[in-house]
N, C-alpha and C positions, 0 to 999 in steps of 0.2 A: 741483813737481807741478801747481800751478795753471796754470803756463805751458803744460804739456803738454796739460792738459784744454782750455785756450783754443785751442791750436793745432789740436787734433783737431776741436773744434767749428767752428772757422773753415773747416777743410778740408771738413767735411760740408756747411756752408752753400754753399761754392763749388760743390761737386758737385751739390747740389740745384738751385742757380741754373742751372748748365750744362744739367741735364736739362730744366728748365722751358723754357729758350731753345730747346733742340733740338726739344722737342715742339711748341713754337709754330711753329717753322720748318716742320716736317713738316705740321702742320695747315694752315698758310698755303699751302704748295705744293699740298697736296691740294685745298684749296678753290679755288685758281686753276684747277687742271685740270678740276674739275667744272664751274665756270662757263664755262670756255673751250669745252669740248666741248658743253655744253648750249646754247651760243649758236651752234651750227652750225659749229664749227671743222672745217676740212678739213686733212688732213695736208699738210705743205709739199712742194713739188716738189723734184726733184733737178736741179741745174744740170749741163749738159754738161761733161765733163772738159776739153774745149777747143772752140773754135769749130767747129761742124759745119754744113754746108749740104747740101742734097739734090743728090746726084750725078746725072749724066745716066744714063738707062736706057731700055731698051725691053723690056717684059715682057708676059706674057699673063694676062688675068684669068679668072675662073671661067666666063665665057661664051665663052672662046676668042678674045676681042678683044685686039688689041695696045694697050698703054697705055705712054705715055712720060711723063717729067717735064714735058714741054710741056703735056700734057693737064691737069696739076694746078697750073699756074701761077696765081697769084692766089687760091689756096684755102688755108684752114687745113687742115692734115693731122693726123689722129690715127693714129699708126702703131704696130702691134704686130707680133710675130714668131711665126710659126705653125709648128706641127708636128702634123699631123692625127692621127698615131698616138700622140701624147702624151695620156694619160688623166687626168693629175693637174692640173698648173698651167694648161695651154693652154685647156681648157674654161672654167675660171674666168675667165681673162683675156678670152676671147671673149664670155662672157656679159656682162661689163662693157662690151665694145665694143658689144654689142647695146643695152645701156642708153644708151650715148652716142648711138647712131644714133637711138634714140627721142627723146632729149632735144634733139637738133639737127634734128628733122624740118623745122622751119620756118626753118632756117639754110642757105640754098643755097650759102654760101661755105665749107662744111665737107665734107670727104671723109674717110672712114675707109679706111685702107690696111693690109692684112695681108700681110706678106712671109714666104713659106715659107723655112725653113732646110733643107728636105729636098725639093728639086725633083725628085729621081729618083722618089720615091713620091707626092709631092703634085702629081699631074698635073691637067690641066684637069677631067676628070670627077670626080676625087676632091675637088677644091676646090669644084666645083659642088654636090656632095652636102653638103659641110661648110657651104657658104654657106646651103643650104636648112635645115640643122639649126639655124642661128642666126638665120634670118630676114634674111639680108643682102640689102639692096636693091642690085642690081648697078650702079645709077646713082649710088649714094652710098657703098657699101662695096665696095672692090675687094680681092679676094684674088688675089695675084699669084704666078706661077711663071715659070719660064723657064730660060735657061742658067745652070748652077751658078756658073760663074766670074763672070758679070755680077751675079747676085744677091748673091754673097758680097762682091763689090767694093762694091756699093751699101750693104749692111748695115754692113760694116766701115768704110767711108769716112764714111758719113752718120750712123750710129747707135751701133753697139756695138763694143767691143773683142773681139779674139779671143785666147784663151789656148790656144795650140797645144801647150803643154807639159803640159796637164792631161790625164792618161790616164783620168780617172774621169768626165768629163762625159758625159752621155747625149745631149746636144744635138748634132746634126750641125753641123759648122763650128766647134765649140768657142767659140761666142759667149758672152760674159758677160752676165748680167742679161737674159735673153730674156723674163722676165716683166714687163719694163717697158713702159710706153706712152709714146710720144714725141709732143710737140706741136710742129708745124712751122708757122711763120708764112707769110703769102702770098708773101714774098720767098725762101722756101726755106730759112730759117734754123731750125735746131733750137733751140727756146727752153727747153724744160723736159721732164723725164721724171717719170712717176709710177709708183708700185708698182702693177702691174696686178692684184695679188692683194688689194689693199686694198678693203674694202667701199665706201669713199667715193670710189673713183677716178673714177667717172662724173661725179659732181658737181664734183670737183676739176678734171677736164679741161675741163668746160663753163665753169667759173668762170675758168680760165686763158685760154680763148679769148675770153671776154667782156672780160677785162682787156686783152688784146692788141688787140682790136678797137677799144677806146677810144683 
């Protein structure tokens, strides 16, 4: 009988000790998260799934001017993917692009590039109005449209995968992760992506460019 009591007491002690250790771990992790975010932590970037470089292209910006990859050589590019008829995610991402434009005002080696996935409807006049809506400086923030085949080749080759078997996507071209923002270095290499819906994306992009510049 005494052995049974001792065994039960020992089990309760082990259970209590386990609970104490578990609570200490939870408290420790929670404290680390608070300290990390309080110190200005930015969410980590997303690495490209494979090596990607900026493909050759000739497209048209919101002012009706022709733009090619040659015009962007030697610049850091901040690239997002545009659908002017989208009323949910796209305005959020482009408000963050507007923040990036403001944060890089005195950085002449930075260009913002928005590539439409719907060139049929996102014509030059439509993009011009959209650019005004977000205060896009045409010398620094290019909203590009053009031939659908060329646009889709550029996006699929340089930035995003296509899921052509998904019948439920609302995005023209069936591109995955169109809410991402890509950072391209002056040599045309895609270095990192960020979640364009994240409130901290502007600061994260600017910090990434600063690291690459060093």
